[in-house]
C-alpha positions, 0 to 999 in steps of 0.5 A: 499500500503506497500513501502520497504526501503533498506539500503543506500548503502555509496559509497566506495569512501565516506570513508577515510579508504578505500582512504588511503588504495587505496593510499597505494597500489599505493605507498606501500612505504607510508604504512612503513612511516605511520606505522613507525609514529604510532609506534614512537607515541605509544611509546612516549605515553607509555614512557610518562605515564611510567615515569610519574609514577615516577615523571620523566618529560621524554620528557624534558630528550629526544632529536630529536634522542630519539623521532625517536626511541622512538617506535623501543625500544619495539617490542611489539608496532609493535605487537600492531599495527598489532593486531590493524590492524587485528582487524579492517579488521575483524570487517569491512568485514561484511559492505565491502562484503555488499557493493559488494553484496548489493542484496544478504545481503539485503536477508540475513537482512530479518533473524534475525542474517542477521541484527546483521551481515549486520547492514546497515544503522543502526544508532549505525553503523554510528560511530557518522557520520563516515563510518563503517571503519573509525569509526572502526579504529579510535575506535580501535586505541582509545582502543589500546592507553588506553591500552597502558597506563594501561600496562605501569602505571601496569609496573610502579607499579610492578617496585615500589613494587621492581620488575624488573631487579636489577642492581648495578651501579659504577659511574665514579671516584669510584671503589665500586658500589654505595650501594643498588640495583636500578632498570633500568627504561630505557634509552635516547641518554643522560640519564640513568634512575633508580630507587631506591626501598629502599628509593622509589626515581628515578633519571636520571644519566647522561651516561657519569657519569657511568663507569659500570652497573652490572645486577644482578639475582633476587636471588643475588639481594635479598642476597646482599640487602643493606642500603638505599643510600644517597640523591643525589642533582640530584635527580628527585623525 
């Protein structure tokens, strides 16, 4: 006597992601709020690891308004979030189709490729007890934030090697710009963060202390290179 087993089809309500999607359909404005919070988190995460490579404790220089706009300074963060959503939707599509068409998916699972497309109750698809949608979304987000980490570390190392936008800075009370060509790291509501590749030093300069920032073309920066500038008491590294 043979006995056949069919995969257990989890109810749609058991998925945290599907429940969240139903809420977002009822209240679309919540999607904007959630997306804004995620982008802000990505911006803070990226800023922390970028400035950490220069020895700048960026969280200590940020004010409340800086946290609110951290993710809006770089449009690429929105692109990363949209890419993560699209990937999550595409990866979980077979499982969603299987739940809506249990009989047809089970018939397809009799073929070798059906068990790959519709893994069903395979423990590898359970995502440590999570439903497939929740597991995929969590995993995609996890991969995304570490991709951001790798990109920020690579960007910082490029600047440390002399890449980036060269600048000439003129401080308040001075007519001549500071010697050397700085690299702009970023800004906050109260500080401008620069890196001096000549002496491999990062600084946080109060905005009110700078009267002029002159952007240079890379070719001009090479021809106007000057000796390393003397150390300043506000050096952070």
